[in-house]
C-alpha positions as CSV (number, residue, x, y, z in Angstrom):
1,M,0.0,0.0,0.0
2,K,1.4,3.3,-1.0
3,K,1.5,5.7,2.0
4,R,1.3,9.5,1.7
5,A,2.5,11.7,4.4
6,L,-0.5,13.9,5.4
7,A,0.5,16.8,7.6
8,I,-2.9,17.4,9.0
9,V,-4.1,20.5,10.6
10,M,-3.2,23.8,11.4
11,A,0.2,25.1,10.7
12,G,-0.7,28.1,12.6
13,L,-3.1,27.7,15.7
14,M,-1.3,29.6,18.4
15,A,-1.3,33.0,19.9
16,V,-2.4,33.0,23.5
17,S,-1.4,31.1,26.6
18,M,-2.4,27.5,26.4
19,S,-3.0,27.4,30.1
20,S,-6.2,29.4,29.6
21,V,-7.7,26.6,27.6
22,C,-5.9,23.4,28.5
23,A,-4.2,23.4,31.8
24,Y,-2.7,19.9,32.0
25,A,0.2,19.4,34.3
26,K,3.7,19.7,32.8
27,D,7.1,19.2,34.4
28,E,10.4,20.5,32.9
29,E,11.1,17.2,31.1
30,K,7.7,17.3,29.4
31,E,8.1,21.0,28.4
32,A,11.4,20.1,26.6
33,K,10.0,17.1,24.9
34,T,9.1,17.3,21.2
35,E,9.0,13.6,20.2
36,G,8.6,10.1,21.6
37,F,5.1,10.6,22.9
38,Y,2.8,7.7,23.8
39,I,-0.8,8.3,22.7
40,G,-4.0,6.5,23.7
41,L,-7.3,6.4,21.8
42,S,-10.4,5.4,23.7
43,N,-13.2,4.7,21.2
44,G,-16.4,4.0,23.0
45,Y,-18.5,2.7,20.1
46,W,-17.7,0.0,17.6
47,G,-20.8,-0.7,15.6
48,N,-20.4,0.2,12.0
49,T,-18.0,0.7,9.1
50,W,-17.7,4.5,9.8
51,R,-16.1,3.8,13.2
52,A,-13.8,1.2,11.6
53,Q,-12.6,3.8,9.1
54,M,-12.2,6.4,11.9
55,V,-9.9,4.1,13.8
56,E,-8.1,3.2,10.6
57,D,-7.5,6.9,9.8
58,F,-6.1,7.4,13.3
59,E,-3.8,4.3,12.9
60,N,-2.5,5.5,9.6
61,K,-1.6,8.9,11.0
62,A,-0.2,7.4,14.2
63,E,2.0,5.1,12.1
64,E,3.4,8.1,10.2
65,Y,4.2,9.7,13.5
66,K,6.0,6.6,14.6
67,E,8.1,6.4,11.5
68,E,9.1,10.1,12.1
69,G,9.8,9.4,15.8
70,I,7.3,11.9,16.9
71,I,5.4,9.2,18.9
72,S,7.0,6.2,20.4
73,D,3.8,4.1,20.3
74,Y,0.0,4.3,20.5
75,M,-2.8,2.3,22.2
76,I,-6.4,1.9,21.0
77,S,-9.3,0.6,23.0
78,N,-12.5,-0.1,21.2
79,S,-15.1,-0.4,23.9
80,N,-17.3,1.7,26.2
81,S,-14.8,1.5,29.0
82,D,-13.4,4.1,31.4
83,A,-10.0,4.1,29.7
84,T,-8.4,2.8,32.9
85,E,-5.9,0.6,31.0
86,Q,-4.6,3.4,28.9
87,L,-4.4,5.8,31.8
88,N,-2.3,3.3,33.8
89,S,0.0,2.6,30.8
90,G,1.9,5.9,30.9
91,V,0.3,7.7,28.0
92,D,1.2,11.3,27.5
93,A,-2.2,12.1,25.9
94,I,-5.5,10.3,25.6
95,L,-8.1,10.9,22.9
96,I,-11.6,10.0,24.2
97,D,-14.6,9.4,21.9
98,A,-17.4,8.5,24.3
99,V,-20.8,7.0,23.7
100,S,-22.2,9.4,26.2
101,P,-20.7,12.7,27.3
102,T,-21.4,12.1,30.9
103,T,-19.9,8.6,31.3
104,I,-16.2,9.7,31.0
105,K,-16.1,12.1,34.0
106,S,-14.0,9.7,36.1
107,A,-11.6,9.0,33.2
108,V,-11.1,12.7,32.5
109,E,-10.5,13.5,36.2
110,K,-8.0,10.6,36.6
111,A,-6.1,11.7,33.4
112,K,-5.8,15.3,34.6
113,A,-4.6,14.2,38.0
114,K,-1.9,12.3,36.3
115,G,-0.9,15.2,34.1
116,I,-2.2,13.5,30.9
117,L,-3.4,15.7,28.1
118,V,-7.1,15.0,27.4
119,V,-8.5,15.6,23.9
120,I,-12.2,14.9,23.4
121,A,-12.4,13.5,19.9
122,N,-15.2,13.3,17.5
123,D,-18.2,13.1,19.8
124,P,-18.3,16.2,22.0
125,A,-18.2,16.3,25.8
126,A,-17.7,19.3,28.0
127,Y,-14.9,19.2,30.7
128,E,-12.7,22.0,32.0
129,D,-9.0,21.9,31.0
130,T,-9.6,19.7,28.0
131,I,-9.6,20.4,24.3
132,C,-12.5,19.2,22.2
133,V,-12.0,18.4,18.5
134,C,-15.2,17.4,16.8
135,G,-17.2,17.6,13.6
136,D,-19.9,20.3,13.4
137,N,-22.9,18.0,14.0
138,Y,-25.4,20.9,14.2
139,T,-24.4,22.3,10.8
140,W,-24.1,18.8,9.3
141,Q,-27.7,18.0,10.2
142,K,-29.0,21.5,9.5
143,I,-27.8,21.2,5.9
144,Q,-29.8,18.1,5.3
145,A,-32.9,19.2,7.1
146,M,-32.9,22.5,5.1
147,W,-32.4,20.5,1.9
148,L,-35.3,18.1,2.7
149,M,-37.7,21.0,3.5
150,E,-37.0,22.6,0.2
151,Q,-37.6,19.3,-1.7
152,I,-41.1,18.9,-0.1
153,E,-41.8,22.6,-0.4
154,G,-42.3,22.9,3.4
155,K,-45.3,20.6,3.8
156,G,-46.1,16.9,4.2
157,D,-45.9,13.9,6.4
158,I,-42.4,12.8,7.3
159,V,-40.7,10.2,9.5
160,K,-37.3,10.5,11.3
161,I,-34.7,7.8,12.0
162,T,-32.2,9.0,14.6
163,G,-28.8,7.7,15.7
164,V,-27.8,6.3,19.1
165,S,-29.9,7.7,21.9
166,G,-27.9,9.6,24.5
167,N,-24.9,10.1,22.2
168,A,-23.8,13.7,22.1
169,A,-23.7,13.8,18.3
170,D,-27.3,12.4,18.0
171,T,-28.5,15.0,20.6
172,I,-27.0,17.9,18.7
173,R,-28.2,16.6,15.3
174,E,-31.8,16.2,16.6
175,Q,-31.7,19.7,18.0
176,A,-30.8,21.0,14.5
177,N,-33.7,19.0,13.1
178,D,-36.0,20.4,15.7
179,D,-34.9,24.0,15.0
180,I,-35.4,23.7,11.2
181,L,-38.7,21.8,11.5
182,A,-40.0,24.5,13.8
183,E,-39.9,26.9,10.8
184,Y,-42.3,24.6,8.9
185,P,-45.7,24.3,10.6
186,D,-47.1,22.4,7.7
187,V,-44.6,19.5,8.1
188,N,-46.0,16.7,10.2
189,V,-43.6,14.3,11.9
190,L,-45.5,11.1,11.9
191,T,-43.1,9.2,14.1
192,S,-39.4,8.9,15.1
193,A,-37.2,6.0,16.2
194,P,-33.5,5.3,16.7
195,G,-31.7,3.4,14.0
196,N,-28.5,3.3,16.0
197,W,-26.4,4.2,13.0
198,S,-26.9,0.7,11.7
199,Q,-28.3,-0.4,8.3
200,T,-29.9,-3.4,9.9
201,D,-31.6,-1.5,12.6
202,A,-32.7,1.3,10.2
203,Q,-34.2,-1.3,7.8
204,S,-36.2,-2.8,10.7
205,V,-37.4,0.6,11.8
206,M,-38.4,1.7,8.3
207,T,-40.2,-1.6,7.8
208,T,-42.3,-0.9,10.9
209,F,-43.0,2.6,9.7
210,L,-44.2,1.3,6.3
211,S,-46.5,-1.1,8.0
212,S,-47.9,1.7,10.2
213,Y,-48.4,4.5,7.7
214,D,-50.0,4.4,4.2
215,S,-48.4,7.6,3.1
216,I,-44.9,9.0,3.9
217,D,-43.7,12.0,2.0
218,A,-40.1,12.1,3.1
219,I,-37.5,10.5,5.4
220,L,-35.2,12.5,7.6
221,E,-32.5,10.1,8.7
222,Q,-28.9,10.3,9.8
223,D,-25.8,8.7,8.2
224,V,-24.9,5.1,7.8
225,M,-28.5,4.0,7.6
226,A,-29.8,5.0,4.2
227,E,-29.2,1.7,2.5
228,G,-31.2,0.0,5.2
229,V,-34.1,2.4,4.5
230,I,-33.8,1.6,0.7
231,K,-33.9,-2.1,1.4
232,A,-37.1,-1.7,3.5
233,Y,-38.8,0.0,0.6
234,E,-37.6,-2.5,-1.9
235,N,-38.8,-5.4,0.2
236,A,-42.2,-3.7,0.6
237,G,-42.4,-3.0,-3.2
238,K,-43.0,0.7,-2.6
239,D,-41.6,3.7,-4.3
240,I,-38.9,5.6,-2.3
241,P,-39.8,9.1,-1.4
242,V,-37.3,12.0,-1.0
243,M,-34.8,11.1,1.7
244,T,-31.6,12.3,3.3
245,G,-28.9,9.9,2.4
246,D,-25.3,8.7,3.1
247,Y,-21.8,9.3,1.8
248,T,-20.3,5.8,1.3
249,K,-19.1,4.4,-2.0
250,S,-21.8,1.8,-1.9
251,F,-24.5,4.3,-1.4
252,F,-23.3,6.6,-4.1
253,A,-23.2,3.6,-6.5
254,K,-26.8,2.7,-5.6
255,W,-27.9,6.3,-6.0
256,A,-26.3,6.5,-9.5
257,E,-28.3,3.4,-10.5
258,M,-31.6,4.7,-9.2
259,E,-32.5,7.5,-11.5
260,D,-35.5,8.6,-9.6
261,L,-33.9,8.6,-6.1
262,N,-33.9,12.2,-4.7
263,T,-31.4,12.4,-1.9
264,I,-28.3,14.1,-0.6
265,G,-25.0,13.1,1.0
266,V,-23.1,15.2,3.6
267,P,-19.9,13.5,4.9
268,Y,-19.3,13.5,8.6
269,A,-15.6,12.8,8.2
270,P,-14.0,9.9,9.9
271,G,-10.8,11.9,9.6
272,N,-11.9,14.0,12.6
273,A,-10.0,11.5,14.8
274,T,-6.9,12.2,12.8
275,V,-7.3,16.0,13.4
276,A,-7.7,15.3,17.1
277,L,-4.4,13.3,17.0
278,E,-2.6,16.2,15.3
279,V,-3.9,18.7,17.9
280,A,-2.8,16.4,20.7
281,V,0.7,16.1,19.3
282,R,1.0,19.8,18.6
283,L,0.0,20.6,22.2
284,L,2.4,18.0,23.6
285,Q,5.2,19.7,21.6
286,G,4.5,22.9,23.4
287,K,2.4,24.7,20.8
288,E,-0.4,27.0,22.0
289,I,-3.9,27.4,20.8
290,D,-5.1,30.8,19.6
291,E,-8.3,31.3,21.5
292,A,-9.7,33.2,18.5
293,N,-9.9,29.8,16.7
294,L,-11.8,28.1,19.5
295,V,-15.6,28.0,19.7
296,A,-18.1,27.2,22.4
297,N,-18.3,23.5,23.3
298,P,-21.5,22.1,21.8
299,M,-22.5,20.6,25.2
300,D,-21.7,23.8,27.2
301,E,-21.8,27.2,25.6
302,N,-19.8,28.7,28.5
303,L,-16.8,26.5,27.8
304,I,-14.7,27.8,24.9
305,N,-12.5,24.8,24.2
306,T,-13.5,23.4,20.8
307,V,-11.9,23.1,17.4
308,M,-15.0,22.6,15.2
309,V,-14.4,20.8,11.9
310,A,-16.8,21.7,9.1
311,P,-18.4,19.1,6.8
312,P,-15.9,18.7,3.9
313,Y,-18.5,18.3,1.1
314,V,-22.2,18.5,0.3
315,V,-23.1,16.0,-2.5
316,T,-26.2,16.4,-4.6
317,K,-27.0,14.9,-8.1
318,E,-25.6,18.1,-9.6
319,A,-23.4,20.4,-7.5
320,Q,-25.4,23.3,-6.0
321,P,-22.9,25.8,-4.5
322,D,-25.5,28.6,-4.5
323,A,-28.2,26.6,-2.7
324,T,-29.8,28.1,0.4
325,W,-28.3,25.2,2.5
326,M,-24.8,26.2,1.4
327,E,-25.1,29.8,2.7
328,G,-22.3,30.7,5.1
329,L,-20.4,27.4,4.6
330,E,-17.0,28.8,3.7
331,N,-15.1,25.6,4.4
332,T,-17.5,23.2,2.8
333,E,-17.5,22.4,-0.9
334,A,-20.6,21.5,-3.0
335,I,-19.9,18.7,-5.4
336,S,-21.9,16.4,-7.7
337,L,-22.6,12.7,-7.3
338,D,-20.2,12.0,-10.2
339,E,-17.4,13.9,-8.5
340,A,-18.0,12.0,-5.2
341,M,-17.9,8.7,-7.1
342,E,-14.6,9.8,-8.8
343,L,-13.1,10.6,-5.4
344,L,-13.9,7.1,-4.1
345,K,-13.3,5.1,-7.3
346,D,-10.3,3.2,-5.9
347,S,-11.8,2.7,-2.4
348,A,-13.7,-0.2,-0.8
349,D,-17.4,-0.2,-1.1
350,T,-17.8,0.6,2.6
351,A,-15.4,3.6,2.4
352,A,-16.9,7.0,3.5
353,L,-16.0,10.2,1.6
354,D,-13.5,11.6,4.0
355,G,-11.7,14.9,4.7
356,Y,-8.8,16.2,6.7
357,M,-7.2,19.5,7.6
358,S,-3.9,19.8,5.9
359,D,-1.1,22.2,6.3
360,E,-0.3,21.5,2.7
361,G,-3.6,23.1,1.9
362,E,-4.9,20.1,0.1
363,Q,-6.4,16.7,0.7
364,L,-5.0,13.5,-0.8
365,Q,-6.6,10.3,-2.0
366,D,-5.1,6.8,-1.4
367,N,-7.1,3.7,-2.5
368,Q,-6.6,2.1,0.9
369,Q,-6.7,5.1,3.2
370,H,-9.5,7.0,1.5
371,Y,-7.8,10.4,1.6
372,C,-9.7,13.0,-0.5
373,H,-7.6,14.8,-3.0
374,R,-9.6,17.9,-3.8
375,A,-8.7,21.4,-2.6
376,C,-8.8,21.3,1.2
377,P,-12.0,22.8,2.6
378,F,-10.3,23.2,6.0
379,R,-7.9,25.9,4.9
380,Y,-9.0,28.1,7.8
381,A,-7.3,25.6,10.1
382,R,-3.8,26.5,9.0
383,H,-4.1,29.5,11.3
384,H,-4.9,27.6,14.4
385,F,-1.4,26.9,15.5
386,A,1.7,29.1,15.6
């Protein structure tokens, strides 16, 4: 497999004292250290191919860091544990992606007490003296809800399929749905149920919906589940209404085959974990974060500790950069279905359209690593570090 060195993130994120945003303990030896770090990733959910790609992205970047001597080793735990094993193994930093934002309090406190840098990765959680690096779930879902409302002209009967109940990303996404739907009094939500970001669960949920309602005008669902929804309709022998979709190679291929399918794909990039790793390494090396580049934590508006990663792309049948749902999205690129398929042409069917911050100002594509090779939509991030 051909490897490409991706220097992710932020060749400029620093201007103010790091102590104001991330006050983990440092001794003189740590302050002088620029390499040989030991990094832990605690991944609390392992239930779909998206998570597998997220961990793979992390591993690819960690291996690059090992080859360069920047990290000595890394440790990954794929379970909803309290990260005790990693905290007791001598890690310099731990990236925590929790199922629930409230379940990791003990782990965060233990890490801080040991002087371990804590980076909340991917799924947000709000804890003092940590850095949170996560995708912009609110904007991600808002784009799709706005698109769906335009397709049905602001009226009709719809159903919702949500993610994993209690997960921070799901909570934020559903708030975005609620906020958009509140603007459309003529839209009736018939019912809603969790699909747990699982094609199998989503198919079961949609099958139940189809047996309960004679007419459904649209489906507002989250990622990973669209193909399950389509299978439910195919098994029922019914025409598929307008629906929010997915961003995997297999979904794009199915979409291309189904001429009448009206859908959208907005990637929630697995590469967010790689961005979090880059942030952790930069902080361990003594870099400081410019507070001007931090935003409020999605779980606590009073805690300004978050690097928010925009959706890299919005995929529609034909690219629509001037659409209402694209307004204000300076770091998100509108592309066509054909362009998305071209980006993933050498990838596995399960591969998600991915995106990374790059201090080269570009994204790369590797047929194994799924690195996007279009102009980097995260160019703003180059100013995060000094």
